[in-house]
N, C-alpha and C positions, 0 to 999 in steps of 0.2 A: 196132442194130436187130435184133430177133429174127425168126425165120421167120414167126411169127404176125403180126407187124407188117408184114412184106413182103407177106404174103397179103392183109391188110386194105387196104393201100395199092393193090395191083393191083386188087382187087375194086372199090374206090371209083373208081379212074380208068377202068376198063373197063366197069363195070356187070355184070360176070360174077359169078355166085354164089361165095361164099367156098369152098364145098365143091369146086367145079370148079377154082378157082384153086389150092387146096391140093393137089389130085390132080396137077395139071400141075407145080407146083413140086417135089413129092415125086418124081415120075417123072423130071424133069430131073436131079435130084440122083442118082438111081439110074443113069441113063444115063451121067452123067459119071463116077461111081465105077466102073462096069463098064468103060468105055473106058480109064480110067487103069490099072485092074487088068490089062487086056490089054496095056498098054504103049502104047496109042494116045493121042495128045494130042487135046484138044478146043479148037477155035479158034472164038471168037465175035467176028467182025469188028466193030471199033469199041468192044468191051468189054475183051477180053483172052483169054488162053489158059490153059487148065488143062493143065499139062505134068507129065511124069514126069522127075524128076532123079535121077541116079545119084550116090550118096555113095560115095566111095572107102573102102577099108579103112584104119583108123587105129588108133593105140595110145592107149588111155585109161588113167587111173589111178584105182584105188580108194583113196581117201585114208585111210579108216578102217582098212583092212588093209595099207596101204602096199605094194600090188602093182600090176603093170601088167596091163591087160586088152586083148586084141585085139578091136576092134569090127569085125565083118565088113562088106564092101561091101553096100549095100542101096539100094533105090529109095524115093523119097519124093515125094508129090504137091506141086505148087507152082502158084502163080498168077502169071502175068506180065501186068500190065495193058497195054492198048493205049496207044500214044503220045497219041492224042486224049483218052483217059480220064485219063491222067497229067496232061496239060496242064490239063484242067478242074479237077482236084483241086488242082493247084498254084496256079491262078488264083482259086480260090474264097476267100471271106473266112473267116478263122479267127476263132472265137469265144473 
């Protein structure tokens, strides 16, 4: 499902104009990105958490040059679904 499809679905369910829904969805994504950039996690009860994970430094290999490369430690964004959300997905029928 694309962002446009999400906006259409929300607009149909709530009766709010698509332009307003799009602005809200865009602003929500901006707020989540800004929070994660600051190192703050975002918790949405019943849905899940957008968290910052720390990747440790590791050694990688450049196969074409046959050399080793040190990959520095860095942060990555991650999503951890809520237990109730996970249960709903697990129990849904697969097509």
